[in-house]
Backbone bond lengths (Angstrom), bond angles and torsions (degrees), N, CA, C in turn:
res aa  C-N    CA-C-N  psi(-1)  N-CA   C-N-CA  omega(-1)  CA-C   N-CA-C  phi
1 M - - - 1.496 - - 1.523 109.71 -
2 P 1.229 119.48 143.66 1.488 119.56 172.58 1.428 113.20 -66.50
3 V 1.382 115.32 159.69 1.447 120.37 165.59 1.495 112.15 -95.29
4 L 1.304 117.05 168.17 1.455 121.89 -172.60 1.481 107.73 -56.77
5 S 1.304 124.79 -50.73 1.389 127.84 -177.10 1.497 113.36 -50.91
6 E 1.314 114.80 -41.21 1.500 118.55 172.98 1.483 116.26 -58.50
7 V 1.350 113.75 -51.84 1.363 119.08 178.76 1.542 114.14 -61.57
8 L 1.341 117.71 -41.26 1.450 118.19 174.25 1.456 114.07 -65.41
9 T 1.334 124.20 -27.44 1.421 123.18 176.25 1.510 104.92 -67.92
10 A 1.387 123.78 -39.58 1.422 125.64 179.41 1.600 110.99 -67.02
11 L 1.355 115.62 -37.92 1.450 117.19 178.26 1.579 111.83 -66.01
12 D 1.307 113.62 -40.32 1.466 120.50 -179.27 1.567 109.62 -66.40
13 A 1.329 114.21 -29.52 1.478 115.83 178.92 1.603 108.74 -72.89
14 L 1.319 113.61 -36.45 1.525 116.35 179.09 1.549 110.31 -73.91
15 W 1.303 115.83 -32.55 1.503 116.58 -174.82 1.549 103.50 -140.55
16 P 1.290 119.17 81.82 1.425 125.76 -179.44 1.551 113.63 -53.02
17 P 1.284 119.68 119.99 1.480 121.78 -179.15 1.491 114.87 -53.78
18 E 1.416 114.76 -33.49 1.420 119.06 -176.23 1.568 113.24 -70.08
19 R 1.283 115.53 -9.27 1.508 120.13 -179.10 1.602 106.32 -94.86
20 A 1.279 120.97 1.28 1.419 124.16 176.41 1.589 110.08 -76.07
21 E 1.292 119.83 146.38 1.498 124.88 176.95 1.526 104.64 -57.30
22 G 1.344 112.57 156.03 1.417 119.92 -177.04 1.565 115.57 -62.97
23 W 1.425 112.21 -32.84 1.448 119.29 178.45 1.454 116.99 -79.02
24 D 1.359 113.56 -7.75 1.479 117.83 -172.88 1.546 113.16 -80.80
25 A 1.364 116.39 167.70 1.458 122.04 178.88 1.475 105.78 -134.61
26 V 1.395 113.95 97.30 1.432 119.50 -175.45 1.423 108.92 -120.22
27 G 1.314 122.04 171.49 1.405 124.53 177.33 1.563 113.10 104.51
28 T 1.284 116.79 -163.77 1.465 120.63 -173.91 1.523 112.31 -86.26
29 V 1.363 118.64 127.09 1.421 123.87 -175.31 1.549 106.02 -91.21
30 C 1.334 118.28 -42.48 1.483 121.80 -179.24 1.485 107.58 -156.11
31 G 1.335 116.07 162.74 1.479 122.27 -175.81 1.486 116.15 135.71
32 D 1.358 117.87 141.43 1.415 123.14 178.80 1.540 112.84 -87.72
33 P 1.297 118.17 112.65 1.459 117.15 -175.12 1.449 119.67 -52.07
34 D 1.388 119.87 -23.07 1.401 126.42 -175.37 1.567 109.98 -98.68
35 A 1.292 120.37 1.96 1.524 122.94 -178.71 1.531 107.64 -80.23
36 E 1.339 115.42 140.41 1.392 121.68 -179.14 1.591 110.44 -72.87
37 V 1.258 119.15 147.95 1.443 125.28 -179.59 1.526 108.59 -121.60
38 R 1.305 112.98 124.67 1.456 122.03 -176.67 1.605 106.86 -119.06
39 R 1.232 112.42 -47.86 1.581 117.36 -175.06 1.481 108.41 -120.38
40 V 1.324 114.68 137.73 1.487 120.96 176.09 1.540 110.28 -126.33
41 L 1.236 118.90 135.57 1.458 124.73 179.58 1.527 110.09 -114.43
42 F 1.329 121.43 130.63 1.389 125.37 -177.83 1.543 105.83 -110.17
43 A 1.284 120.13 141.16 1.440 127.40 179.47 1.551 112.46 -157.71
44 V 1.344 116.83 169.56 1.413 115.29 -176.33 1.475 110.41 -89.21
45 D 1.438 118.53 -37.61 1.449 123.29 -169.01 1.592 111.41 -122.26
46 P 1.263 115.00 130.63 1.552 114.11 179.63 1.607 108.07 -88.17
47 V 1.264 113.59 69.84 1.561 124.70 178.14 1.462 107.57 -100.44
48 Q 1.292 117.90 167.26 1.416 126.29 -173.93 1.475 110.96 -61.12
49 E 1.397 117.74 -38.78 1.494 119.81 -176.64 1.491 107.14 -66.55
50 I 1.322 120.52 -31.82 1.458 120.18 179.60 1.510 109.03 -75.10
51 V 1.332 120.54 -44.91 1.421 123.92 177.09 1.528 111.03 -56.20
52 D 1.255 118.15 -44.65 1.528 122.94 176.35 1.528 111.19 -60.55
53 E 1.352 118.15 -37.24 1.417 119.30 176.93 1.534 110.50 -70.12
54 A 1.336 117.00 -33.34 1.434 118.52 175.68 1.522 114.78 -63.18
55 V 1.391 109.42 -36.21 1.474 113.78 179.42 1.547 110.69 -69.69
56 Q 1.343 114.86 -42.67 1.512 120.51 176.23 1.480 110.23 -57.70
57 L 1.261 116.70 -43.16 1.408 120.25 -177.19 1.528 115.56 -72.34
58 G 1.289 112.50 -21.32 1.565 114.61 -178.02 1.471 110.23 82.93
59 A 1.371 117.67 24.05 1.416 120.61 178.96 1.506 112.22 -69.82
60 D 1.380 113.91 147.77 1.462 121.11 174.80 1.542 114.34 -98.34
61 L 1.313 110.48 -20.46 1.536 118.03 -176.61 1.569 107.93 -142.42
62 L 1.282 113.65 130.35 1.487 117.84 172.01 1.555 107.91 -111.24
63 V 1.261 120.33 123.45 1.444 126.93 172.51 1.507 114.06 -103.16
64 T 1.247 120.76 119.28 1.465 125.48 -179.07 1.528 112.75 -119.58
65 H 1.346 116.27 156.46 1.470 120.80 173.73 1.425 114.82 -84.26
66 H 1.273 119.03 -35.94 1.470 122.63 177.21 1.475 111.84 -89.39
67 P 1.278 117.58 143.51 1.474 120.89 178.50 1.548 108.58 -78.02
68 L 1.404 110.58 152.25 1.451 116.74 172.78 1.508 114.77 -73.95
69 Y 1.305 114.17 -48.88 1.519 124.36 179.66 1.430 108.99 -115.71
70 L 1.320 118.74 86.78 1.512 118.91 179.31 1.522 112.86 -74.98
71 R 1.303 115.50 -34.23 1.473 120.20 -176.12 1.494 115.04 -112.75
72 G 1.367 112.96 19.43 1.478 117.35 179.17 1.487 113.21 77.65
73 T 1.395 113.22 170.90 1.430 117.29 178.13 1.515 110.37 -158.52
74 T 1.288 118.27 161.99 1.471 124.03 177.73 1.543 113.51 -103.49
75 T 1.425 112.98 -8.04 1.419 116.28 -175.46 1.534 111.23 -149.39
76 V 1.332 118.46 151.47 1.453 122.70 171.66 1.572 106.48 -128.99
77 A 1.280 112.61 35.96 1.487 120.60 174.95 1.541 110.51 -61.10
78 A 1.358 114.28 135.33 1.480 120.71 -177.62 1.474 110.94 -64.33
79 S 1.353 120.25 -12.69 1.472 119.69 178.35 1.540 113.72 -81.94
80 T 1.370 116.18 -3.20 1.457 122.88 167.93 1.548 109.28 -98.15
81 F 1.309 119.07 152.48 1.463 121.63 -174.40 1.589 107.28 -66.82
82 K 1.318 114.88 -40.55 1.550 113.54 -177.95 1.424 109.41 -76.46
83 G 1.385 119.45 -32.80 1.451 121.50 177.06 1.551 110.88 -60.87
84 K 1.350 114.26 -39.78 1.458 117.24 179.26 1.580 113.18 -67.03
85 V 1.306 110.63 -28.95 1.516 115.09 173.42 1.604 110.39 -63.57
86 V 1.282 116.69 -45.02 1.453 125.44 177.17 1.513 109.09 -60.12
87 H 1.268 119.58 -50.89 1.493 129.71 -177.56 1.609 108.19 -56.17
88 T 1.402 110.13 -47.11 1.511 117.26 -175.80 1.570 105.44 -63.40
89 L 1.274 118.59 -53.26 1.442 128.28 -175.01 1.516 108.57 -51.75
90 I 1.381 116.27 -53.09 1.483 121.23 -176.92 1.491 108.82 -68.31
91 K 1.223 119.23 -41.49 1.467 120.48 -175.00 1.552 111.02 -60.28
92 H 1.400 115.16 -34.91 1.404 118.96 -178.41 1.469 114.71 -105.12
93 D 1.331 116.07 20.88 1.461 125.99 174.71 1.553 109.93 51.10
94 I 1.343 115.49 50.23 1.453 123.00 178.56 1.619 104.58 -113.26
95 A 1.368 113.55 125.84 1.408 116.80 174.57 1.566 112.35 -86.80
96 L 1.264 117.43 155.51 1.509 123.19 177.94 1.485 108.13 -123.92
97 H 1.392 113.48 128.11 1.490 117.99 178.31 1.514 105.45 -131.10
98 V 1.301 118.28 140.79 1.524 128.15 -179.14 1.425 112.02 -116.66
99 A 1.447 115.52 129.83 1.464 123.73 170.04 1.495 104.25 -126.93
100 H 1.356 117.63 107.30 1.444 122.27 -174.60 1.557 108.68 -112.57
101 T 1.353 116.52 -100.20 1.426 115.72 -176.77 1.455 115.87 -71.56
102 N 1.287 116.39 -19.54 1.499 118.94 167.82 1.584 114.65 -67.84
103 A 1.329 114.20 -23.30 1.480 119.07 168.31 1.528 114.32 -84.11
104 D 1.272 115.03 -25.97 1.515 120.51 -178.94 1.483 105.33 -60.11
105 T 1.357 116.92 -50.10 1.540 118.91 -170.65 1.487 115.54 -96.11
106 A 1.383 113.28 11.13 1.496 114.97 -175.37 1.524 109.17 -75.68
107 D 1.339 114.32 169.15 1.466 121.12 168.74 1.559 112.45 -123.04
108 P 1.344 118.39 103.34 1.455 122.87 0.12 1.484 115.11 -82.16
109 G 1.312 117.64 161.79 1.475 121.42 -174.09 1.520 112.83 -132.94
110 V 1.254 114.24 -163.56 1.532 116.71 -175.31 1.541 110.89 -64.27
111 S 1.299 115.13 -42.69 1.512 119.87 179.15 1.507 115.21 -64.62
112 D 1.359 115.86 -31.66 1.487 120.30 175.34 1.451 105.90 -61.38
113 A 1.415 116.98 -50.22 1.454 120.16 -173.66 1.581 109.55 -60.23
114 L 1.360 115.37 -41.25 1.435 120.67 -178.69 1.597 109.10 -63.70
115 A 1.323 118.10 -41.61 1.460 123.71 -178.63 1.563 107.44 -67.02
116 G 1.320 115.85 -33.62 1.456 121.27 -178.26 1.484 107.82 -70.63
117 A 1.276 120.68 -42.67 1.387 123.20 -179.56 1.563 114.46 -61.43
118 L 1.362 113.28 -30.56 1.448 124.34 176.49 1.473 112.92 -88.45
119 D 1.370 116.98 -1.38 1.475 121.58 179.41 1.639 109.83 56.63
120 L 1.325 113.69 44.15 1.434 121.57 -179.89 1.541 107.64 -95.56
121 R 1.413 115.29 150.43 1.410 114.44 174.82 1.585 107.81 -94.76
122 I 1.304 115.72 126.29 1.430 120.10 -175.42 1.523 111.77 -81.89
123 L 1.297 115.96 131.00 1.518 122.99 178.49 1.514 110.63 -97.92
124 G 1.354 117.72 -31.99 1.414 115.93 -177.92 1.538 105.94 163.40
125 P 1.404 118.84 176.35 1.455 119.98 177.65 1.496 110.46 -73.58
126 L 1.370 113.68 151.54 1.432 123.21 174.68 1.507 113.67 -68.12
127 V 1.378 111.66 -49.74 1.462 121.96 175.52 1.526 106.57 -119.29
128 P 1.305 116.93 97.25 1.505 115.36 -177.06 1.505 114.83 -66.65
129 D 1.352 112.16 146.65 1.491 115.59 172.65 1.431 110.43 -79.75
130 P 1.444 116.40 119.85 1.455 119.47 -178.28 1.552 111.25 -62.55
131 G 1.355 122.44 -20.56 1.410 121.56 176.93 1.524 119.23 -79.16
132 D 1.391 111.68 -3.64 1.471 117.62 -177.35 1.599 108.40 -102.43
133 P 1.359 116.71 99.67 1.416 114.72 178.79 1.585 118.44 -62.61
134 E 1.315 114.57 -16.44 1.454 121.14 177.94 1.574 113.63 -84.43
135 G 1.307 114.84 -10.06 1.448 122.28 175.46 1.592 111.37 62.21
136 R 1.397 116.28 32.52 1.497 117.88 170.24 1.458 116.18 -101.73
137 R 1.332 117.82 -29.14 1.442 116.67 177.98 1.534 111.69 -79.23
138 G 1.335 115.79 164.55 1.408 122.78 174.03 1.541 116.07 141.85
139 L 1.220 120.98 -179.96 1.445 123.15 -174.85 1.542 111.55 -92.26
140 G 1.286 116.53 131.35 1.476 121.24 -179.06 1.545 111.88 68.63
141 R 1.307 111.99 170.26 1.484 116.95 -177.46 1.544 106.39 -139.33
142 I 1.314 117.43 144.60 1.437 123.72 168.39 1.484 107.55 -97.44
143 C 1.358 117.57 136.61 1.440 122.17 -166.93 1.630 106.65 -145.24
144 E 1.378 107.68 161.75 1.451 120.35 169.26 1.480 113.05 -110.13
145 L 1.324 119.43 140.44 1.391 122.64 173.36 1.587 112.60 -67.58
146 P 1.310 118.23 157.39 1.504 121.28 175.24 1.507 106.43 -59.34
147 H 1.280 122.20 -36.99 1.430 128.45 175.40 1.471 112.45 -154.30
148 P 1.313 124.77 159.50 1.456 121.42 175.84 1.483 112.83 -58.72
149 M 1.314 117.40 143.40 1.444 122.21 178.70 1.537 105.01 -142.49
150 T 1.345 116.42 154.55 1.430 118.47 166.69 1.455 113.02 -70.94
151 L 1.317 118.89 161.55 1.510 119.34 177.98 1.455 112.74 -54.85
152 A 1.348 117.69 -42.62 1.485 119.95 178.61 1.492 112.98 -63.95
153 E 1.307 115.42 -37.95 1.507 120.05 178.59 1.561 110.02 -64.22
154 F 1.308 111.81 -46.98 1.528 117.82 -177.39 1.521 109.89 -66.55
155 A 1.412 120.75 -34.23 1.404 120.21 170.09 1.482 116.06 -58.04
156 S 1.349 115.17 -46.93 1.455 118.33 177.78 1.452 113.89 -69.99
157 Y 1.304 121.53 -29.51 1.456 127.11 172.68 1.448 110.60 -59.40
158 A 1.383 115.42 -51.52 1.495 124.67 -175.59 1.610 106.40 -63.40
159 A 1.263 114.81 -42.71 1.499 116.82 -178.15 1.458 111.64 -63.80
160 A 1.334 117.24 -31.13 1.464 119.17 179.56 1.472 112.75 -76.92
161 R 1.369 117.08 -25.63 1.543 118.05 -171.93 1.428 112.04 -100.68
162 L 1.389 122.82 -20.78 1.415 125.77 176.84 1.470 112.95 -88.19
163 P 1.368 118.58 154.77 1.497 116.14 -177.94 1.526 109.03 -57.86
164 A 1.347 114.51 143.64 1.401 121.82 -179.49 1.576 112.56 -67.05
165 T 1.400 115.00 134.54 1.416 119.54 174.17 1.522 108.60 -140.49
166 A 1.291 115.85 166.81 1.443 118.42 179.60 1.522 115.96 -63.01
167 Q 1.357 114.58 -29.34 1.497 117.73 175.77 1.502 113.49 -72.62
168 G 1.318 121.11 -41.11 1.443 124.99 -171.89 1.546 107.22 71.20
169 I 1.388 115.84 -133.29 1.438 119.99 -172.98 1.518 105.09 -133.46
170 R 1.391 116.31 127.40 1.441 121.73 172.45 1.487 109.71 -102.14
171 A 1.316 119.88 147.96 1.412 121.86 178.74 1.582 111.97 -132.00
172 A 1.218 112.04 140.93 1.509 121.44 177.17 1.466 113.80 -117.63
173 G 1.304 121.53 126.94 1.427 125.50 -173.81 1.467 116.36 127.44
174 D 1.227 119.09 178.46 1.491 121.67 177.06 1.455 110.40 -66.93
175 P 1.422 117.63 116.51 1.449 117.81 -177.93 1.548 117.77 -60.86
176 E 1.363 113.99 -20.35 1.506 121.22 175.83 1.470 112.79 -89.71
177 R 1.228 121.49 -3.12 1.499 119.14 -180.00 1.556 112.87 -66.50
178 E 1.299 115.28 140.93 1.418 118.12 -173.24 1.540 106.17 -86.53
179 I 1.319 115.65 138.70 1.488 121.08 -178.94 1.509 107.34 -123.50
180 R 1.280 110.80 125.07 1.510 119.17 178.04 1.552 109.98 -114.23
181 T 1.321 116.54 -45.31 1.469 120.33 174.96 1.493 115.92 -111.42
182 V 1.288 119.92 149.46 1.405 124.51 -173.25 1.524 110.89 -143.29
183 A 1.273 119.53 134.79 1.459 121.50 169.32 1.551 108.03 -95.24
184 V 1.317 116.83 137.48 1.489 123.36 176.35 1.491 111.83 -122.80
185 S 1.315 115.21 145.79 1.457 117.35 176.38 1.509 101.58 -152.82
186 G 1.364 118.86 125.32 1.344 123.74 -179.70 1.541 110.86 -77.17
187 G 1.271 118.09 139.33 1.438 123.13 -176.59 1.536 113.22 82.76
188 S 1.336 120.11 -160.58 1.441 123.51 -175.63 1.562 107.04 -70.88
189 G 1.377 110.52 127.01 1.430 115.69 -176.86 1.551 118.40 -132.44
190 D 1.371 113.12 17.20 1.474 114.53 -175.61 1.547 114.83 -75.98
191 S 1.345 116.70 -2.39 1.516 120.50 177.43 1.589 110.22 -89.55
192 L 1.325 116.44 1.25 1.396 125.65 -174.77 1.522 116.19 -108.78
193 F 1.371 118.09 14.36 1.412 119.85 -173.96 1.553 109.80 -68.54
194 D 1.298 118.07 -38.82 1.421 118.65 -179.12 1.515 110.89 -64.13
195 D 1.360 118.13 -38.18 1.440 117.82 177.43 1.536 114.12 -68.79
196 V 1.263 113.41 -32.21 1.494 118.89 176.70 1.554 109.68 -64.31
197 R 1.320 115.57 -45.42 1.439 118.95 179.37 1.469 110.35 -64.77
198 A 1.388 119.50 -42.41 1.443 122.16 -179.45 1.521 110.82 -61.56
199 A 1.341 115.61 -32.86 1.479 118.45 177.59 1.425 116.99 -77.08
200 G 1.291 114.71 -8.43 1.589 120.95 177.20 1.508 112.51 71.73
201 A 1.254 123.10 26.22 1.372 126.20 -178.81 1.538 109.39 -76.78
202 D 1.337 116.86 143.90 1.522 122.91 179.35 1.539 110.38 -71.08
203 A 1.347 120.34 -31.00 1.430 121.33 -171.02 1.511 105.96 -152.67
204 F 1.343 114.61 164.56 1.474 123.30 -177.81 1.462 107.95 -138.52
205 L 1.331 116.24 119.76 1.461 124.91 -178.47 1.504 107.29 -110.69
206 T 1.412 115.59 118.35 1.422 120.86 -179.58 1.531 107.45 -157.79
207 A 1.265 122.42 -153.33 1.464 126.42 -173.54 1.546 113.72 -140.33
208 D 1.268 115.72 163.75 1.429 118.98 175.01 1.507 118.98 62.27
209 L 1.348 113.55 30.50 1.531 119.27 -177.14 1.570 108.32 -70.40
210 R 1.305 114.84 131.01 1.433 122.16 -179.39 1.548 111.12 -102.32
211 H 1.296 119.46 156.18 1.504 124.55 -168.77 1.450 109.24 -56.00
212 H 1.353 121.07 -58.01 1.375 116.63 -169.03 1.522 116.38 -72.77
213 P 1.309 122.37 -41.26 1.393 117.69 169.04 1.496 120.97 -57.35
214 A 1.376 113.01 -38.47 1.533 118.89 174.79 1.412 110.59 -65.53
215 S 1.324 120.36 -45.10 1.520 119.84 177.85 1.465 113.75 -60.60
216 E 1.397 117.98 -43.01 1.388 117.11 176.89 1.531 115.54 -64.55
217 A 1.366 114.34 -34.25 1.458 116.15 175.95 1.471 116.11 -65.65
218 T 1.359 113.87 -32.69 1.495 114.31 -178.26 1.553 110.75 -81.40
219 Q 1.362 113.24 -19.13 1.438 118.81 -176.46 1.504 114.30 -94.44
220 H 1.310 116.61 -3.66 1.490 125.03 -169.96 1.482 108.98 -56.10
221 T 1.286 121.43 135.02 1.425 123.60 178.31 1.467 115.83 -86.75
222 G 1.294 122.55 162.80 1.431 121.79 179.97 1.550 107.63 112.83
223 A 1.367 111.81 -116.15 1.464 119.32 177.64 1.517 113.92 -66.59
224 S 1.329 116.84 175.37 1.457 121.60 179.79 1.586 105.36 -51.43
225 P 1.371 113.36 143.50 1.502 117.91 174.58 1.518 108.74 -58.77
226 L 1.325 112.63 143.29 1.496 118.58 -179.78 1.522 106.09 -80.01
227 A 1.351 116.90 134.64 1.427 127.53 170.94 1.517 108.01 -85.04
228 L 1.357 115.71 137.08 1.495 116.84 -177.44 1.577 107.62 -120.88
229 L 1.299 113.80 142.88 1.488 120.77 165.71 1.457 110.70 -122.64
230 D 1.332 116.43 126.22 1.422 121.58 -176.58 1.554 114.35 -114.30
231 A 1.381 115.13 105.61 1.432 116.20 -176.01 1.512 109.41 -104.95
232 A 1.314 118.27 170.02 1.433 121.66 175.76 1.514 110.86 -59.59
233 H 1.326 119.36 141.73 1.447 121.90 176.90 1.500 112.50 -56.99
234 W 1.282 118.53 -47.58 1.477 123.84 -177.51 1.524 108.71 -59.03
235 A 1.352 116.83 -42.47 1.446 121.78 -171.04 1.590 108.82 -68.82
236 T 1.365 116.86 -32.05 1.408 119.01 -178.88 1.508 115.09 -75.96
237 E 1.339 114.55 -18.09 1.594 119.92 -174.35 1.570 105.47 -108.07
238 W 1.270 120.47 -23.95 1.471 115.33 -175.05 1.518 114.64 -60.14
239 P 1.399 121.22 -29.26 1.401 115.34 177.49 1.567 115.81 -63.25
240 W 1.270 113.90 -22.19 1.467 120.33 176.59 1.536 110.28 -58.46
241 C 1.330 115.08 -36.03 1.449 113.78 -178.95 1.447 117.84 -61.03
242 E 1.332 114.24 -38.17 1.435 120.50 175.76 1.562 111.27 -65.31
243 Q 1.342 115.45 -41.50 1.406 120.57 -179.82 1.531 109.41 -62.85
244 A 1.373 113.05 -49.96 1.486 118.64 -177.72 1.529 112.26 -61.34
245 A 1.311 117.06 -39.70 1.496 119.03 176.72 1.569 111.15 -62.98
246 A 1.345 116.96 -36.12 1.435 119.16 179.03 1.572 110.88 -70.84
247 Q 1.363 113.72 -30.15 1.533 113.95 -178.45 1.579 104.13 -77.69
248 L 1.197 123.51 -32.96 1.440 123.53 177.18 1.529 110.47 -69.66
249 D 1.318 117.99 -38.70 1.470 124.90 171.78 1.459 110.83 -50.03
250 A 1.373 116.35 -51.34 1.445 120.68 -176.44 1.515 110.60 -61.49
251 V 1.382 118.06 -43.31 1.404 121.35 178.42 1.552 113.13 -59.10
252 S 1.380 112.81 -45.14 1.468 123.34 177.92 1.480 108.85 -57.71
253 D 1.373 122.03 -43.08 1.369 124.71 176.57 1.457 115.98 -61.19
254 R 1.366 114.31 -45.18 1.489 121.33 179.99 1.561 112.29 -61.89
255 H 1.269 116.28 -34.32 1.454 121.42 179.06 1.525 118.67 -93.78
256 G 1.373 110.51 -8.68 1.441 118.07 -179.84 1.559 114.23 69.73
257 W 1.376 113.29 31.70 1.472 119.22 -175.71 1.537 111.78 -78.20
258 G 1.260 119.56 -28.40 1.458 121.10 179.88 1.553 112.90 68.01
259 L 1.405 113.21 29.49 1.578 114.09 170.10 1.384 113.96 -59.63
260 R 1.318 111.77 150.78 1.551 122.88 172.47 1.497 106.28 -110.54
261 T 1.320 119.66 112.71 1.423 123.54 178.93 1.498 112.47 -103.59
262 H 1.351 118.83 141.91 1.365 124.17 -178.79 1.551 109.23 -133.90
263 V 1.343 116.15 149.33 1.502 119.88 179.61 1.569 104.38 -118.79
264 S 1.347 115.12 129.06 1.503 117.90 -179.45 1.479 108.81 -75.02
265 R 1.283 114.84 140.01 1.449 125.15 176.44 1.520 109.11 -105.56
266 T 1.250 115.96 7.28 1.560 118.68 175.59 1.399 110.17 -69.41
267 V 1.372 121.81 126.08 1.462 124.47 -177.28 1.589 102.52 -83.32
268 T 1.310 114.67 119.51 1.436 121.93 177.86 1.454 111.47 -109.48
269 D 1.385 118.94 7.98 1.487 118.05 170.84 1.501 111.18 -57.44
270 P 1.354 121.68 136.63 1.430 117.57 -170.74 1.538 114.25 -78.41
271 W 1.320 118.15 -11.69 1.475 120.63 -177.73 1.602 106.72 -90.32
272 T 1.312 110.60 126.12 1.498 112.12 -175.72 1.504 116.29 -115.69
273 A 1.282 120.73 1.89 1.385 121.03 -176.90 1.512 108.63 -152.31
274 H 1.326 117.57 151.54 1.476 119.48 176.06 1.580 104.60 -138.68
275 A 1.275 115.81 139.34 1.417 122.98 174.26 1.545 110.00 -121.20
276 A 1.279 117.58 126.02 1.426 119.52 -179.75 1.571 112.30 -67.85
277 S 1.307 121.30 147.70 1.430 123.27 -175.41 1.577 106.83 -68.30
278 T 1.279 115.28 148.11 1.503 119.57 172.15 1.629 104.21 -138.71
279 P 1.348 113.28 73.09 1.454 118.36 -172.71 1.605 111.66 -68.82
280 V 1.258 114.47 152.58 1.462 123.66 177.67 1.581 109.11 -74.76
281 F 1.395 111.48 -18.99 1.547 112.28 174.93 1.562 102.57 -142.17
282 T 1.308 111.04 165.29 1.424 119.41 -178.93 1.463 111.59 -93.60
283 P 1.310 124.59 104.26 1.470 126.87 -178.67 1.491 111.66 -65.48
284 T 1.305 119.87 151.29 1.349 124.48 171.63 1.624 110.97 -115.13
285 H 1.260 117.85 166.74 1.468 120.42 177.59 1.584 108.40 -110.54
286 T 1.319 117.53 27.75 1.439 121.05 178.81 1.601 105.46 -94.11
287 T 1.316 116.83 119.48 1.391 121.57 175.73 1.532 115.77 -51.90
288 G 1.275 122.46 130.75 1.445 124.94 -176.93 1.523 119.14 79.15
289 A 1.279 114.19 8.55 1.505 116.60 -176.27 1.533 106.15 -62.70
290 P 1.338 115.29 149.60 1.533 120.71 -175.72 1.519 106.68 -70.90
291 R 1.399 113.66 146.14 1.456 118.88 175.56 1.491 113.65 -92.59
């Protein structure tokens, strides 16, 4: 069986830490480099439910997309919820490794997995990595749908193919507009509207869309208004876990390690319920409608 340092070398080759954004916190959070690794669990969030799952599974390594301490800390006391995570991991000899923005821009990366979950044909990165001469790495992906759909149909299609969450899929734009090309970006993507418009995509599927940026994007003058699809953050990034596990499986097979990889199906999206609106009046989307 490999030791942790060997597995970490393989993970760093898949998602080089130097390709992470400067503000990010990627890499190994805890773990003995000389400890043997037999089972690896992949998940989006390093929260207590996932750590407890790793303990039950008998995992030696937990790989998550989101960092545990993104902004640093002065304590790992078990009286804090993140400190309890660290204590549980160390107590059970479980290492924690994070691949975040270095996995977002990888080839394949988080948005490739998102596009794969939606059965989209990838045309290229939305924001190419200037350091990649082959033009395959970068943030987000430009894709083609399997066949043209209306915005309403594509929203339903995405809701059926992505992991179920309380939010589901929200759409902004004319529900009857035909969609042929779509930009996708796992996680928060409302900083990429200019890139999506420049790429000429009909729609943009991402997460964490806020009112004002979304409103401005749909009202933008010039080309056809951009249609938006807002999914749950966790749902857009969970497909990466399956992709990442398969990548480590391939490395394990090449080296004859015999690792057993697992993907958590625990939903760690923070939103747990959704209530459909029951308005006392029927709103319209006509600018200047009387109140």
